[in-house]
C-alpha positions in Angstrom: 0.0 -2.7 12.4 -3.7 -3.2 11.8 -5.9 -0.2 11.8 -9.4 -0.3 13.1 -11.7 -0.1 10.0 -14.2 2.4 11.6 -11.4 4.7 12.7 -9.8 4.4 9.2 -13.1 5.4 7.5 -13.7 8.3 9.9 -10.1 9.6 9.5 -10.4 9.2 5.8 -13.5 11.4 5.6 -11.8 14.1 7.6 -8.7 14.0 5.5 -10.6 14.2 2.3 -12.1 17.5 3.4 -8.6 18.9 4.0 -7.3 17.3 0.9 -4.6 15.5 2.8 -3.3 12.0 2.3 -2.3 11.3 5.9 -4.3 8.1 6.0 -2.8 6.8 2.8 0.1 4.8 4.4 -2.2 3.4 7.1 -4.6 2.3 4.4 -1.9 0.5 2.5 -0.9 -1.4 5.7 -4.5 -2.0 6.6 -5.3 -3.5 3.2 -2.0 -5.1 2.3 -1.4 -2.2 -0.1 -3.7 -3.6 -2.7 -7.2 -2.2 -2.9 -6.1 0.6 -0.6 -3.9 2.2 -3.2 -6.6 1.8 -5.9 -9.1 3.3 -3.4 -6.9 6.3 -2.7 -6.0 6.7 -6.3 -9.7 7.2 -7.3 -10.2 9.6 -4.4 -7.3 11.8 -5.4 -7.4 11.3 -9.1 -4.0 9.6 -9.1 -2.7 6.5 -10.7 -0.9 4.1 -8.4 -0.3 0.7 -9.9 
């Protein structure tokens, strides 16, 4: 299931404000789970290797 990049970014911004990680799984699918997990890890101060 491929997510539209623009929609992904927009949703990401909203979720960051609320401190939620709803977009996280969509991001992993969207990016094959590679840079997406690194990206979310830096956003939320988590380590996901």
